[in-house]
N, C-alpha and C positions, 0 to 999 in steps of 0.2 A: 515292430520286432524287435526289429537289430540295433535300434537305438539302446533299446532294455537289454539287449544279449550283449553292446557294447557293456552301456553300463557297470552288469553283475558283474562282468570279468574287472573289471578296473576295479571293485571293492578287491574282486579276489585275491590283484595281485599288490593290492596297498598292502590288506591283510598279510601276505601268506611272504612278506620282505618288511614289514614289522616283525614278525615272528623270528628271524634268518638271529643271529647273532652277528656285529659286530665285525667285523674281519680285517685281522690284527697286517698291520703294512709300516715300513719303516718312512718314518715322516719327513721333512724339508726342516733344515731349519727352519726356517721365515716361514712355516706354518707353524713350526713349535712356539717360536715366536711369539705369533699370534693370538694364539692360544692361549699361555704364561701371562701374554697382557688380556684378555677378555677374561680371565679365571683372576685374575685381580695384583699378580705379578708384578709391584714398579720397575716401569721398564728401565731404571737406574739394575733392578739385579736381574735385572733377564740376561745379558751377556756371562753369567753365574752359571743360570742353571740349564740353558747351551753346552757350555761347556761342560757339566757334572752330566748330561743328558747324553751328547758324544762321547764319554770315557766310559759312561757305565754300558749303555745298549744302543749306543751307534745311533741313535732316535727310531731305533727297532719295535714295539708294542708290544710282539711275542716275548722280547727276549725273557728268557732262563736263565738261572745257570744255580746245583746244585752247591752248596761251601761244605765242606768235609761231610764229603759225602761218606758213607760208611760206616760212620762214627758217631756216637751215641749224640753229640752234637748239630749232626744235618742238620742245615736249614734251606729256604730255597726263594731267590730272589727273581721276583716280581717284574715286569713290564719297561715300562722307557726310562722313570727311575730306579731300578729295580731295588721296588719293594720287600723284604725281609717279612716272611711267612712267618720268622717266633713272634715277634712283640706285634709289625702293626697289621696284618691280615689272616683272615681262615683260610686252612689248605681245601678241609670241603662243605662247608657251612660259611653264616658272615661269624666274622670274628677277631681277634685283635683291637690296638689302641686304633688303629683309626673304622672301623665296624663291618668294614669287606669284605667279599670272597675276594679271595689270590685270584679268580678266574679272572673277575673283570677289570683286574689291570693288566691283563693282554689282548686285550681288542683295538682297535683305534677310537674312539672315547677317550679320549686320554683327563678327560673331563674329574674324572673322580679319583683319578690316579693325581693329579693335581691338587684337587683337597688335599690329600691322605698326603703327599709330599711338603705339601704347606704343615703339613700338625708336625709333622715329622720334626720342622725346620723350626719352626715355634720352641719344640723341646731341646734343640741340640744344636742348629744352624745345621750351619755348610757339613761341619763336621759329622757329620751320621754317614757321609757317603766317603769311603773310601778315593773311587774317579773324581769328586771336589778338591780334595786333601792333596793327592798322590799327582794330580793335573795343572791344576787349574788356580791352587791358591800361588800368587804373590806370581801370575804372569799375564800376558798378554793375555783378553779374553778375545769371543771372537765377538767380532761388529755386526753390528743391525741393522746399519745405517741403510740397506737396500733395502729393508724390508718392510717398509710403508705400516710403521707403527709412530 
Protein backbone atom coordinates (compact mmCIF):
# COMPACT_ATOMS: atom_id res chain seq x y z
CA UNK A 1 0.00 0.00 0.00
CA UNK A 2 2.82 2.41 0.86
CA UNK A 3 4.48 1.75 -2.52
CA UNK A 4 1.29 2.46 -4.46
CA UNK A 5 0.74 5.65 -2.48
CA UNK A 6 4.32 6.71 -3.21
CA UNK A 7 3.83 5.95 -6.92
CA UNK A 8 0.63 8.02 -7.01
CA UNK A 9 2.39 10.93 -5.28
CA UNK A 10 5.31 10.80 -7.73
CA UNK A 11 2.98 10.78 -10.73
CA UNK A 12 1.01 13.70 -9.25
CA UNK A 13 4.23 15.64 -8.70
CA UNK A 14 5.38 15.10 -12.29
CA UNK A 15 1.96 16.14 -13.66
CA UNK A 16 1.90 19.29 -11.52
CA UNK A 17 5.42 20.30 -12.52
CA UNK A 18 4.70 19.86 -16.22
CA UNK A 19 1.63 22.10 -15.89
CA UNK A 20 3.64 24.98 -14.45
CA UNK A 21 5.06 27.57 -16.86
CA UNK A 22 8.81 27.85 -17.19
CA UNK A 23 10.14 30.57 -14.91
CA UNK A 24 11.97 33.61 -16.22
CA UNK A 25 15.61 33.89 -15.19
CA UNK A 26 18.79 35.82 -15.84
CA UNK A 27 21.00 33.34 -17.67
CA UNK A 28 24.80 33.21 -17.67
CA UNK A 29 26.79 34.03 -20.77
CA UNK A 30 28.00 30.44 -21.11
CA UNK A 31 24.52 28.97 -20.64
CA UNK A 32 23.25 31.17 -23.46
CA UNK A 33 26.28 30.37 -25.63
CA UNK A 34 25.64 26.62 -25.24
CA UNK A 35 21.93 27.05 -26.06
CA UNK A 36 22.76 29.12 -29.14
CA UNK A 37 25.20 26.47 -30.35
CA UNK A 38 22.76 23.63 -29.58
CA UNK A 39 20.13 25.46 -31.65
CA UNK A 40 22.27 25.84 -34.76
CA UNK A 41 24.07 29.15 -34.32
CA UNK A 42 27.57 28.82 -35.82
CA UNK A 43 30.32 29.06 -33.21
CA UNK A 44 31.87 32.02 -35.06
CA UNK A 45 28.64 34.04 -34.68
CA UNK A 46 27.98 33.29 -30.99
CA UNK A 47 30.03 36.29 -29.73
CA UNK A 48 27.84 38.63 -31.84
CA UNK A 49 24.69 37.06 -30.44
CA UNK A 50 26.01 37.28 -26.87
CA UNK A 51 26.86 40.96 -27.29
CA UNK A 52 23.41 41.61 -28.76
CA UNK A 53 21.70 39.79 -25.86
CA UNK A 54 23.83 41.60 -23.27
CA UNK A 55 22.80 44.99 -24.64
CA UNK A 56 19.17 44.13 -25.40
CA UNK A 57 18.16 42.28 -22.21
CA UNK A 58 21.20 41.73 -19.96
CA UNK A 59 20.51 37.97 -20.36
CA UNK A 60 17.11 38.39 -18.65
CA UNK A 61 14.57 36.03 -20.21
CA UNK A 62 11.66 38.11 -18.86
CA UNK A 63 12.88 41.49 -20.13
CA UNK A 64 10.27 43.72 -21.75
CA UNK A 65 10.42 47.24 -23.10
CA UNK A 66 7.55 49.41 -24.31
CA UNK A 67 8.49 51.58 -27.27
CA UNK A 68 6.69 54.88 -28.03
CA UNK A 69 4.50 54.45 -24.95
CA UNK A 70 1.09 56.09 -25.20
CA UNK A 71 1.29 56.78 -28.91
CA UNK A 72 -0.25 55.21 -31.98
CA UNK A 73 3.16 53.62 -32.64
CA UNK A 74 3.37 51.86 -29.26
CA UNK A 75 4.92 48.38 -29.40
CA UNK A 76 6.59 46.02 -26.98
CA UNK A 77 9.91 44.17 -27.11
CA UNK A 78 9.94 40.76 -25.43
CA UNK A 79 12.44 38.36 -23.93
CA UNK A 80 16.15 37.81 -24.14
CA UNK A 81 16.36 39.04 -27.77
CA UNK A 82 13.78 41.84 -27.27
CA UNK A 83 11.56 40.58 -30.10
CA UNK A 84 8.93 43.14 -31.10
CA UNK A 85 5.21 42.40 -31.03
CA UNK A 86 4.43 44.59 -34.03
CA UNK A 87 6.08 42.24 -36.51
CA UNK A 88 7.26 39.01 -34.95
CA UNK A 89 4.87 37.69 -32.26
CA UNK A 90 1.24 37.97 -31.21
CA UNK A 91 0.44 39.77 -27.97
CA UNK A 92 -2.76 37.86 -27.14
CA UNK A 93 -2.55 34.89 -29.49
CA UNK A 94 -0.14 33.08 -31.76
CA UNK A 95 0.84 35.58 -34.43
CA UNK A 96 3.47 37.66 -36.15
CA UNK A 97 6.05 36.45 -38.63
CA UNK A 98 7.47 34.01 -36.05
CA UNK A 99 3.99 32.57 -35.45
CA UNK A 100 4.15 32.51 -31.65
CA UNK A 101 2.71 34.26 -28.61
CA UNK A 102 4.92 37.01 -27.23
CA UNK A 103 4.45 35.57 -23.72
CA UNK A 104 6.30 32.43 -24.82
CA UNK A 105 9.40 34.62 -25.18
CA UNK A 106 9.40 35.50 -21.47
CA UNK A 107 10.32 32.18 -19.86
CA UNK A 108 13.56 30.31 -19.22
CA UNK A 109 13.20 28.07 -22.29
CA UNK A 110 14.86 30.16 -24.99
CA UNK A 111 14.51 27.58 -27.78
CA UNK A 112 11.56 29.39 -29.40
CA UNK A 113 13.30 32.75 -28.84
CA UNK A 114 16.35 31.49 -30.73
CA UNK A 115 14.20 30.12 -33.57
CA UNK A 116 12.47 33.47 -33.97
CA UNK A 117 15.75 35.44 -33.67
CA UNK A 118 17.30 33.24 -36.37
CA UNK A 119 14.31 34.00 -38.61
CA UNK A 120 14.68 37.74 -38.01
CA UNK A 121 18.42 37.47 -38.68
CA UNK A 122 17.77 35.61 -41.96
CA UNK A 123 15.69 38.56 -43.16
CA UNK A 124 17.53 41.58 -41.69
CA UNK A 125 20.84 40.44 -40.21
CA UNK A 126 22.04 41.94 -36.93
CA UNK A 127 20.86 45.37 -38.12
CA UNK A 128 17.39 44.39 -36.85
CA UNK A 129 18.68 45.04 -33.30
CA UNK A 130 19.78 48.48 -32.11
CA UNK A 131 21.61 46.81 -29.22
CA UNK A 132 23.93 45.16 -31.74
CA UNK A 133 24.22 48.16 -34.08
CA UNK A 134 25.00 50.60 -31.27
CA UNK A 135 27.23 48.43 -29.06
CA UNK A 136 28.58 45.39 -30.92
CA UNK A 137 29.29 46.33 -34.50
CA UNK A 138 33.01 46.78 -35.06
CA UNK A 139 34.06 46.27 -31.42
CA UNK A 140 35.76 43.49 -29.46
CA UNK A 141 33.09 40.89 -28.76
CA UNK A 142 32.64 38.63 -25.71
CA UNK A 143 34.86 35.57 -25.57
CA UNK A 144 33.35 32.09 -25.40
CA UNK A 145 36.68 30.39 -24.69
CA UNK A 146 35.69 29.29 -21.17
CA UNK A 147 32.23 28.05 -22.15
CA UNK A 148 33.13 24.56 -23.30
CA UNK A 149 31.77 24.82 -26.82
